[in-house]
C-alpha positions in Angstrom: 0.1 0.1 -0.2 1.3 3.3 -1.5 0.2 5.1 1.9 2.3 3.0 3.8 5.8 3.6 2.4 8.5 5.8 4.2 9.5 9.3 2.8 13.0 10.3 2.6 12.9 14.0 3.1 16.5 15.8 3.5 17.8 13.0 5.0 14.9 12.5 7.4 12.6 9.5 6.8 8.8 10.0 7.6 7.5 6.5 8.2 4.7 6.6 5.9 2.8 9.3 3.8 0.0 10.5 6.4 0.4 14.2 6.6 -1.8 15.2 10.0 -2.6 18.9 8.5 -2.9 21.9 11.1 -6.3 22.3 12.9 -7.1 25.4 15.5 -7.3 23.6 19.3 -8.1 26.8 20.7 -7.4 24.8 23.9 -4.4 27.3 25.3 -5.0 28.4 29.0 -5.2 31.6 30.7 -1.9 33.4 29.3 -1.6 31.4 25.7 0.4 28.5 27.2 0.0 24.9 26.2 -1.3 22.5 28.7 -2.3 18.6 29.4 -4.9 18.8 26.9 -2.7 19.2 23.9 -0.3 16.3 25.0 -3.6 14.3 25.4 -4.6 15.4 22.2 -1.7 14.7 20.0 -0.5 11.6 22.0 -3.7 10.3 20.3 -2.9 11.0 16.7 0.5 9.7 17.6 -1.6 6.7 18.4 -3.2 6.9 15.2 0.0 6.5 13.4 0.0 9.4 11.1 4.0 9.8 9.6 3.5 13.7 10.4 1.7 15.3 12.9 1.0 19.2 12.3 -0.1 21.9 15.5 -2.9 24.2 15.2 -1.3 27.5 14.4 1.1 28.8 17.3 1.5 32.1 17.1 4.7 34.5 17.4 3.1 37.6 19.4 0.7 37.2 22.3 -1.0 40.7 21.3 -2.1 39.6 17.9 -4.1 36.3 18.0 -6.3 34.9 15.3 -9.0 33.5 17.6 -9.6 32.8 21.1 -7.4 29.7 22.8 -4.6 30.1 20.2 -1.0 28.8 21.6 1.7 31.8 22.1 5.2 31.0 21.9 7.4 34.4 22.7 10.0 33.2 24.9 11.1 29.9 26.9 8.6 30.3 29.5 7.0 27.3 29.0 9.5 25.2 28.0 8.6 22.1 30.6 5.4 22.0 29.1 6.6 22.4 25.5 8.8 19.4 25.7 6.4 17.7 27.1 4.2 18.0 24.2 6.9 17.2 22.1 8.1 13.6 24.1 4.9 12.5 23.5 4.1 13.8 20.1 6.9 12.2 18.7 6.5 8.8 19.9 6.4 5.7 17.5 8.8 7.8 15.2 6.3 10.4 14.5 7.1 13.9 13.4 6.1 16.9 15.3 6.1 20.0 13.4 5.2 23.7 15.1 2.9 25.8 12.7 4.2 29.2 13.1 1.9 31.7 12.1 0.7 35.4 12.7 -2.6 36.5 11.8 -2.0 40.3 10.5 -5.5 42.3 9.8 -7.3 38.7 10.3 -7.6 39.1 14.1 -11.2 39.7 15.3 -12.5 42.8 16.5 -12.6 40.8 20.1 -8.9 40.1 20.0 -7.4 42.9 18.4 -8.4 46.9 18.9 -6.1 47.2 16.3 -4.7 45.0 13.8 -1.4 45.2 11.5 -1.1 44.5 8.1 1.5 45.1 5.1 -0.7 48.2 4.3 -3.8 49.7 6.0 -6.5 47.4 3.5 -9.5 46.9 5.7 -11.2 43.2 5.6 -14.2 43.5 2.3 -17.5 44.9 3.2 -19.0 41.2 4.3 -16.4 41.1 7.3 -15.8 44.7 8.1 -18.1 44.9 10.8 -16.3 41.7 12.6 -12.7 43.5 12.0 -11.1 46.3 13.2 -9.1 48.1 10.5 -5.7 47.7 10.4 -3.0 50.0 10.5 0.3 49.3 8.1 3.4 48.2 9.7 6.4 50.1 9.8 9.5 48.7 7.8 10.8 48.5 11.7 8.3 46.0 12.9 8.2 44.2 9.9 11.8 43.4 10.9 10.6 42.6 14.3 8.1 40.4 13.4 10.3 38.0 11.1 12.4 37.5 14.1 9.4 36.7 16.0 9.0 33.8 13.6 12.6 32.8 13.9 12.7 32.9 17.4 9.8 30.8 17.9 11.2 28.3 15.5 14.3 28.0 17.7 12.0 27.4 20.6 10.2 24.7 19.1 13.5 23.2 18.4 14.9 23.4 21.6 11.6 22.0 23.2 12.0 18.5 20.8 9.7 19.5 18.1 10.9 17.7 14.5 9.8 20.2 12.0 8.2 23.6 11.7 5.6 25.1 9.1 5.5 28.3 7.8 1.4 29.5 7.7 2.2 31.2 4.3 -2.1 30.3 3.6 -5.4 31.3 4.6 -4.7 35.2 4.8 -3.0 35.4 7.5 0.4 37.8 7.7 2.6 36.0 5.4 -0.3 35.5 2.6 -1.3 39.4 2.8 2.2 40.3 2.5 1.9 38.2 -0.6 -1.1 39.8 -1.4 -1.1 42.7 -3.9 -4.5 43.6 -2.9 -3.4 43.2 0.9 0.2 44.7 0.3 0.5 48.1 -1.3 3.7 48.7 0.1 6.3 51.0 -1.7 9.4 50.0 0.6 11.3 47.1 0.1 8.2 44.6 1.1 5.9 45.7 -1.7 5.6 46.2 -5.3 6.5 43.2 -7.6 6.2 39.9 -6.3 10.2 39.6 -5.3 9.4 42.4 -2.8 5.9 41.1 -1.6 8.2 37.5 -0.9 10.8 39.2 0.8 8.8 38.8 4.1 8.6 34.8 3.5 12.0 34.8 2.3 13.6 36.3 5.2 11.5 34.0 7.9 12.8 31.2 5.9 16.7 32.5 5.7 16.6 33.5 9.4 14.7 30.1 10.4 17.2 27.9 8.3 20.2 29.9 10.3 19.0 28.9 13.5 17.6 25.6 12.9 20.5 24.2 10.8 20.8 22.4 7.0 18.8 19.1 8.6 16.3 20.6 10.6 12.7 20.3 8.3 11.3 23.4 7.2 7.7 23.6 5.0 5.3 26.0 4.1 1.6 25.9 3.6 0.9 27.9 0.5 -2.3 29.0 -1.2 -2.5 28.0 -4.8 -4.5 31.2 -5.3 -6.4 33.6 -3.2 -9.4 33.1 -5.7 -10.2 36.8 -6.1 -9.6 39.1 -9.0 -6.6 40.9 -7.1 -4.8 38.7 -4.7 -2.2 36.4 -5.2 -2.6 34.5 -8.4 -1.9 30.6 -9.3 1.0 31.7 -12.1 2.6 33.7 -9.0 2.2 31.3 -6.3 4.0 28.4 -9.0 7.0 31.3 -9.0 7.0 31.5 -5.1 7.3 27.8 -4.8 10.0 27.8 -7.4 12.1 30.2 -5.1 11.4 28.5 -2.4 12.8 25.6 -3.2 15.6 27.2 -4.6 16.4 28.0 -1.3 16.4 25.1 0.3 12.6 24.4 1.7 11.5 20.8 2.5 8.5 20.5 1.6 5.3 22.5 0.6 1.3 21.9 1.9 -0.8 23.4 -0.7 -4.3 25.1 0.2 -6.3 28.3 -0.8 -8.3 30.9 -0.3 -9.1 33.5 2.5 -11.5 34.3 4.9 -13.1 36.2 2.3 -12.8 33.2 -0.3 -12.6 30.4 1.9 -11.4 27.8 -0.5 -10.1 25.5 2.5 -13.4 25.1 3.9 -16.1 24.0 1.4 -16.4 21.6 -1.0 -17.9 18.1 -0.8 -16.6 14.8 0.0 -16.4 13.7 -3.7 -14.0 16.8 -4.1 -10.0 16.5 -3.7 -8.8 20.3 -3.8 -5.9 21.6 -5.3 -4.6 18.3 -7.5 -4.6 20.2 -10.7 -2.1 23.0 -9.0 0.0 20.6 -7.4 0.2 18.4 -10.6 1.7 22.3 -12.5 3.8 22.2 -9.3 5.4 18.9 -9.5 6.3 19.6 -13.5 8.2 22.5 -12.2 10.3 22.0 -9.3 11.4 18.5 -7.1 10.3 19.6 -3.7 7.5 17.0 -1.7 4.2 18.2 -1.7 1.2 17.7 0.0 -2.3 17.9 -0.8 -4.7 18.5 2.2 -8.4 18.6 1.1 -10.9 16.4 0.3 -9.5 12.8 0.7 -12.0 10.5 2.1 -11.8 6.9 0.6 -8.3 5.4 1.0 -8.8 4.2 -3.1 -8.8 8.1 -3.8 -5.4 8.5 -1.3 -3.8 5.9 -3.5 -4.6 7.1 -6.8 -3.3 10.6 -6.2 0.0 8.8 -4.5 0.3 6.1 -7.5 0.1 9.2 -10.2 2.5 11.1 -8.3 0.1 14.0 -7.9 1.0 14.3 -4.5 3.8 12.5 -1.8 1.9 12.5 1.0 -1.8 12.6 1.9 -3.0 15.9 4.1 -5.8 15.0 6.2 -7.4 17.4 8.5 -11.0 17.3 9.7 -11.5 13.6 9.2 -8.8 13.0 11.9 -10.9 14.7 14.1 -13.6 12.7 13.7 -11.6 9.3 14.0 -7.9 10.5 15.4 -6.8 6.6 14.7 -7.8 6.8 11.2 -4.3 6.0 9.0 -3.9 2.9 11.3 -7.5 1.9 10.2 -6.7 2.5 6.5 -3.1 0.3 6.7 -4.4 -2.3 8.4 -7.5 -2.7 6.0 -10.4 -2.2 8.1 -11.5 1.4 6.6 -12.8 2.6 3.8 -14.3 5.7 4.0 -14.8 8.7 6.3 -18.0 11.3 6.0 -17.9 14.6 7.0 -21.4 16.2 6.7 -22.3 19.8 7.1 -23.7 21.2 10.0 -27.3 22.9 10.0 -29.1 25.1 12.3 -32.3 24.3 10.4 -33.0 27.7 9.4 -31.4 28.4 5.8 -30.4 32.3 6.2 -28.8 31.7 9.4 -27.0 28.9 8.1 -25.6 30.7 5.2 -24.3 33.5 7.8 -22.7 31.3 10.6 -21.7 28.0 8.9 -17.9 28.0 8.3 -17.4 29.5 11.6 -20.1 27.1 13.3 -18.3 24.2 11.5 -14.9 25.1 12.9 -16.1 25.2 16.2 -17.5 21.8 15.7 -14.7 20.4 15.1 -13.0 22.1 17.8 -15.3 20.7 20.1 -14.3 17.0 18.8 -10.6 17.6 19.2 -11.3 19.1 23.0 -13.4 16.0 23.7 -10.3 13.5 22.4 -8.0 15.6 24.7 -10.5 14.9 27.5 -10.7 11.4 26.3 -14.1 11.0 25.5 -15.2 10.0 22.0 -16.0 12.2 19.6 -19.8 13.3 18.5 -20.9 13.0 15.1 -23.8 14.9 14.2 -25.5 17.6 12.1 -27.0 19.8 14.7 -25.3 22.9 14.4 -27.0 24.8 17.6 -24.5 24.2 20.2 -21.1 25.0 18.4 -23.1 28.3 17.3 -24.3 28.9 21.3 -20.6 28.6 21.8 -19.6 30.8 19.2 -21.6 33.7 20.4 -20.5 32.9 24.3 -17.4 33.4 22.8 -17.5 36.4 20.3 -20.5 38.3 21.6 -23.7 39.3 19.1 -21.2 39.5 16.5 -20.5 36.3 16.0 -23.9 36.1 14.3 -22.6 38.5 11.2 -20.5 36.0 8.6 -16.8 35.9 9.5 -16.2 33.8 5.9 -18.4 34.1 2.2 -19.4 31.2 0.5 -17.2 30.4 -2.3 -18.4 31.8 -5.4 
């Protein structure tokens, strides 16, 4: 079975082709530190058999959060807990990679009075009421944030994590710098694509400097922003070519942002981004992970055998069944179905559907962390009430628009 085969990655061996993609756990304690729930959740995923397990986004600045409950690593205050997390997350030759992130302007009103971005471009009309307008970062602030990414990566390695992932997708800060819609700067970080990707390149170069040549560094990148003036597919391919030349170890393909949520829509029959991955593999010799839409072992095997992807990225199915990889490899599993939640009120579902879905899966992660079984259902009311309790009445305003 192809999914069971190891993958060599710059001198590092990944034991199989299952890649547990990042999901936001929202389980951090009072000052955004990891805790016992993280250890138990990730240990359960290790028991599930994936070759690589990626953490939910770890933020580099306590004053810049994407949502409540984000883990933040600014210093070594939580080193003991980080070491325990890494120890449990790397058992059985599993790789545990820390996803490192900054939300930029995608920090809700409940989290940021004045978020930052490459340029002072507010969210679109549909989201403007839920996000405060950002201010443009000064040049020295950009360089300071680069160093935050690098320092967090250095702490991850010291704690025992076996790799890191730069989150450059889904409209977060790295993606904002890459996007000509969000980045209208006239300094060395704006303008042409080479300048717009300078922020990402400096983060990578800094990480490589402190982590060494053999430590895996991956990048999660949009195949496209799926809007007229955002990062295009052609530009995305150029970014990957450049990062491959610089020595990047692995690329995970995704797409969209809060306003065009390609990453959180679709049907069970759809495997997202395979066409882009095929174009990418014609241009660069770098391991590729496609995440989104894999539900049956047949589709996984076919994608690997055809060379469309080197690893199978899975997220939400492993929130419903954390033992999924082992079950597939042992032959006692056929297909998992992720169903849409509904309140029974069409207009309400259209407003809050994707946000409620995110809360539903976060609730499943907490159940796994507490040693409970997951609850598979389509009732949206409980996660909706949890969303309102966390974010207040403005949670009823749309966080993400439907894909057009």
